[in-house]
C-alpha positions in Angstrom: 0.1 0.1 -0.3 1.2 3.1 -0.7 0.1 6.7 -0.3 -0.8 9.8 -2.3 2.6 11.5 -2.0 4.0 13.7 -4.1 7.5 15.3 -5.1 8.5 18.2 -3.4 9.8 21.7 -5.1 13.8 20.9 -3.8 14.4 25.1 -3.6 11.6 25.2 -1.3 13.1 23.0 1.1 15.0 23.5 4.5 18.4 21.8 5.4 16.6 20.0 8.4 14.8 17.1 7.0 12.4 17.5 10.1 10.6 20.4 8.5 10.9 18.6 4.9 8.6 15.8 6.3 6.3 17.9 8.2 5.2 20.0 5.3 5.1 16.7 3.2 2.3 15.7 6.0 0.9 18.9 5.7 0.4 19.2 2.4 -0.9 15.5 2.2 -3.7 17.1 4.5 -4.5 19.9 2.5 -3.1 22.7 4.7 -1.6 25.4 2.3 1.5 26.1 4.1 4.9 27.1 3.1 8.2 25.9 5.0 9.2 28.3 6.3 6.1 29.1 8.0 6.4 25.4 9.4 9.3 26.4 10.5 7.7 29.4 13.2 4.7 27.4 13.9 6.6 24.6 15.1 8.5 27.0 18.0 11.5 24.8 17.8 14.1 28.3 17.4 16.3 28.5 20.9 19.2 28.9 22.1 20.0 26.9 25.1 22.8 26.4 26.9 23.9 23.5 29.7 26.8 21.7 31.0 27.0 17.8 30.6 28.2 15.2 31.9 28.7 12.1 29.7 28.8 9.7 32.9 29.3 6.4 30.6 32.9 7.9 28.7 33.9 9.6 32.0 33.4 13.3 30.8 32.1 15.9 32.8 31.5 19.8 32.3 31.3 19.9 28.7 29.5 23.4 27.6 26.7 22.6 25.1 24.2 24.2 23.2 20.6 23.7 21.5 19.6 25.4 18.8 16.7 23.9 17.9 14.2 22.2 20.1 13.1 18.5 19.7 10.3 16.6 18.9 8.9 19.7 16.5 6.0 17.5 15.1 4.1 17.7 18.2 4.7 21.7 18.2 3.5 21.9 15.2 0.5 20.0 15.7 -0.6 21.8 19.0 -0.4 25.3 17.4 -2.3 24.2 14.5 -4.9 22.1 16.7 -4.4 19.5 14.9 -5.7 15.7 16.7 -2.8 13.5 16.6 -1.8 10.3 18.6 1.6 9.7 20.2 2.8 6.0 19.9 5.4 3.5 20.7 5.5 0.9 17.6 8.3 -1.5 18.3 9.5 -4.4 16.2 6.9 -6.7 17.3 4.7 -8.7 14.8 1.8 -6.4 16.5 3.1 -3.3 15.8 4.2 -4.0 12.1 0.2 -5.1 11.9 -0.5 -2.0 13.3 1.7 0.3 11.3 0.2 -1.3 7.8 -3.3 -0.8 9.4 -2.4 2.6 9.4 -1.6 2.2 6.2 -3.9 0.9 4.7 -6.1 3.4 6.5 -4.4 6.0 4.7 -2.3 7.8 7.8 1.2 8.3 7.0 3.2 7.9 10.0 5.5 10.2 11.2 8.8 8.3 13.1 11.8 9.1 15.3 14.8 7.7 13.2 18.8 7.6 13.9 20.2 8.9 10.5 23.0 6.4 10.9 20.3 4.1 8.9 22.0 5.4 6.0 25.8 4.3 6.0 24.2 1.2 8.6 28.1 0.7 9.3 28.8 -1.0 13.0 31.5 0.7 13.8 29.6 4.3 13.4 27.1 2.5 16.2 30.2 1.9 18.2 30.9 5.7 18.1 33.0 6.7 21.2 30.6 9.6 21.8 27.1 9.0 20.6 25.7 12.2 20.4 23.2 12.4 17.1 19.8 14.1 16.7 17.2 12.2 15.7 15.3 12.6 12.0 11.7 12.4 11.5 10.9 10.5 7.7 7.4 9.7 7.2 6.3 6.3 6.1 4.1 6.3 3.6 3.9 3.1 2.4 5.5 -0.5 2.2 5.8 -3.5 0.0 6.2 -7.5 1.8 8.9 -6.4 4.4 10.4 -2.9 3.0 9.0 -0.2 4.2 8.9 3.6 1.4 9.8 6.4 3.1 9.9 10.5 2.5 13.1 11.7 3.9 14.9 14.9 3.0 18.2 16.3 3.9 20.7 18.1 2.5 22.7 15.4 0.4 19.4 14.1 -0.5 17.5 16.7 -2.4 17.1 14.8 -5.7 15.7 11.4 -4.2 13.3 12.2 -1.5 12.0 9.4 -1.4 13.8 5.9 0.0 13.3 2.5 0.9 14.6 0.1 3.6 14.3 -3.3 4.7 12.0 -3.8 7.5 14.5 -5.2 9.7 17.5 -2.4 9.2 14.7 0.0 9.8 13.6 -1.1 13.1 17.2 -1.8 13.8 18.1 2.3 13.9 14.7 3.4 15.2 16.0 1.7 18.8 19.5 3.0 18.7 21.3 4.2 21.6 21.9 8.1 21.2 22.5 11.1 22.9 21.3 13.5 23.9 17.3 11.4 23.3 17.2 8.1 21.7 14.4 7.3 19.6 12.8 4.2 21.5 10.2 2.9 18.9 8.7 6.5 19.3 6.1 7.7 16.0 3.0 9.8 15.8 0.0 9.9 13.1 -2.6 12.5 12.8 -5.8 11.1 14.9 -8.7 10.7 12.7 -9.9 12.4 9.5 -8.2 16.1 9.6 -9.3 18.2 6.7 -7.9 22.2 6.9 -10.2 24.8 8.3 -10.4 27.3 5.6 -11.5 30.0 8.1 -8.6 29.6 10.2 -6.3 32.8 10.5 -2.8 31.4 9.9 -0.9 34.7 9.7 -2.3 36.0 13.3 -0.8 32.3 14.2 2.2 32.8 12.6 2.4 36.6 14.2 1.9 34.7 17.4 4.7 32.1 16.8 7.1 35.0 16.4 5.7 37.2 19.6 6.5 33.6 21.4 10.3 33.2 19.6 11.0 36.7 20.8 9.7 36.0 24.7 11.5 33.0 25.4 14.5 34.8 23.3 14.0 37.8 26.1 13.4 36.5 28.6 14.3 32.7 28.8 13.6 29.8 31.1 15.0 27.2 33.2 14.9 23.8 34.3 17.1 21.0 35.6 16.5 17.6 33.8 18.5 14.5 33.2 18.2 14.0 29.3 19.4 10.1 28.7 22.7 9.1 29.7 23.8 12.9 30.4 23.6 14.9 33.3 23.2 18.3 32.7 23.6 21.4 35.2 20.7 23.8 35.0 19.3 24.7 31.2 19.1 28.4 30.6 17.4 29.7 27.7 17.5 33.2 25.0 20.0 35.6 25.3 20.7 35.1 28.7 21.9 31.5 27.6 24.0 33.2 25.1 25.8 35.5 27.5 26.4 32.8 29.7 27.8 31.0 27.3 30.1 34.2 26.0 31.3 34.0 29.4 32.1 30.7 30.1 34.5 30.5 27.5 36.3 33.8 28.4 36.9 31.6 31.6 38.0 28.7 29.9 40.7 31.2 27.6 42.0 32.3 31.3 42.7 28.8 32.3 43.6 27.8 29.0 46.5 29.7 28.9 48.3 28.6 32.1 46.9 24.6 32.1 48.5 21.7 31.0 47.9 19.7 28.1 45.2 18.0 29.4 42.9 20.7 29.7 43.9 21.6 26.0 42.4 18.7 24.8 39.2 18.7 27.1 38.7 22.2 25.1 39.7 21.0 21.8 36.7 18.1 22.7 34.3 20.8 23.6 34.8 23.0 20.7 34.7 20.0 17.9 31.4 18.5 19.9 29.9 22.4 19.9 30.4 22.9 16.1 29.0 19.6 15.9 25.8 20.5 17.6 25.4 24.0 15.9 25.8 22.7 12.3 23.3 20.1 12.9 20.1 20.7 11.1 21.4 23.8 10.0 24.9 25.4 8.3 24.5 28.8 10.3 22.4 27.8 13.8 19.1 28.4 12.0 19.5 32.0 11.4 18.9 31.7 7.9 16.0 29.6 8.4 14.8 32.1 11.0 15.7 35.7 9.4 14.0 34.4 5.9 10.3 33.0 7.8 10.4 36.7 9.5 11.6 38.4 5.8 8.7 36.6 4.1 5.9 37.0 6.8 6.9 40.3 6.8 6.8 41.3 3.2 3.4 39.6 2.9 1.8 41.1 5.8 3.4 44.7 5.0 5.4 45.0 8.3 8.5 46.6 7.3 10.0 46.5 10.7 9.8 42.7 11.0 11.1 42.8 7.2 14.3 44.9 8.2 14.4 42.3 11.7 14.5 39.3 9.3 17.3 40.6 6.9 19.6 41.4 10.4 19.5 38.2 11.5 20.1 37.1 7.5 23.0 39.3 8.5 23.6 37.3 11.2 23.7 34.2 9.8 26.8 35.0 7.6 28.7 35.6 10.8 27.8 32.2 12.2 29.1 30.3 9.4 32.2 32.5 9.4 32.7 31.7 13.4 31.4 27.7 12.7 33.8 27.7 9.6 36.9 28.9 11.7 36.1 26.6 14.5 36.5 23.9 12.3 40.2 25.4 11.5 40.4 25.4 15.7 40.8 22.3 15.9 43.3 21.2 13.7 45.1 24.4 15.0 48.4 22.8 16.1 50.2 26.0 17.4 49.0 29.1 19.2 45.9 27.1 19.9 44.7 30.1 22.6 45.2 32.4 20.8 43.1 31.0 18.1 40.5 30.2 20.9 40.1 33.6 22.1 39.8 34.9 18.5 36.8 32.7 18.2 35.5 34.2 21.7 35.4 37.7 19.6 33.7 36.7 16.9 30.9 35.0 19.0 30.7 38.1 21.1 30.2 40.2 17.6 27.0 37.9 17.2 26.1 38.0 20.6 25.7 41.6 20.5 23.9 41.8 17.4 21.5 39.3 18.5 21.1 41.2 21.5 19.9 44.1 19.6 17.9 42.6 17.1 15.8 40.3 19.5 15.2 43.3 21.8 13.8 45.4 18.8 11.6 42.0 18.2 10.6 42.2 21.5 9.7 46.0 21.4 7.8 45.5 18.3 5.5 43.2 20.5 5.3 45.2 23.4 8.1 43.4 25.4 11.1 45.1 27.1 14.2 42.9 27.6 15.8 43.4 31.6 
């Protein structure tokens, strides 16, 4: 059974496969939304900062950031008021029968999946630090012991439909990943879902931008244990950006007077930070947010939003410059401390720009950053 899925226009897709998957699902249910609208409606943009302990690896106090929230599919459905069901469908025959029944009932299923399924390499599965983010491809069909997925990411834009043997598919729905493992999780729209033509989508998007501004200006905090990582207090928004920069300065002061072991720790931290910052986006989601806000501002004749979107797009270029520098920094054999200080300067330039931009966005919605 194969559902009526269409091939998307690759030029309108994002690097992060999750938004492309959600657009495909919403297109199937006749929701007329751009992928940039979906980015805003999912409330995914963030800056979270935490220090984590990789307990199984014996590594403690690594600075870590998150630039996108998890579970964007749930947030998107909640924002649009779409009824959906979360489920855990394992590798049992019973679960396979249920999956096939959903497809037979013309219900596409969104699965949490470890991206390492593509290479299917045991050596990669056994890598030392298993820090991975999850993809959410959409299952739209099956054929005997094969699953048919819609799955679009940066390097496969020409082949959006991909098949995997069922056994391999199930294997990578239950791997060990940090910070969150897939654990056979999935979701799907519950019952008949018809796009509400009377829905004021521009107002909902406007409220979503307002919420993004509020979270960046005021943030929130919580203590949590994430999988096998124990984290310190999680802070978010501009407060997190500032604390991250302050901690980088502290690392630099310690770096210039410490031994080689601490230098190795800092190099590992920079490497992990860069990999996390590049995951799903080439510029910390600033291109996506900038374009989304600019397009919405243009569509609604809001010049201030358009200008803020342009400002975030300019900030994205600075993120790209910093991330490229970080890649060179970890391979630097001499003058690492000097290079680390340059990295800090690049970061603080971004922070000052975005403090101003999110302050302007907050003022537009009646917030004042304290």
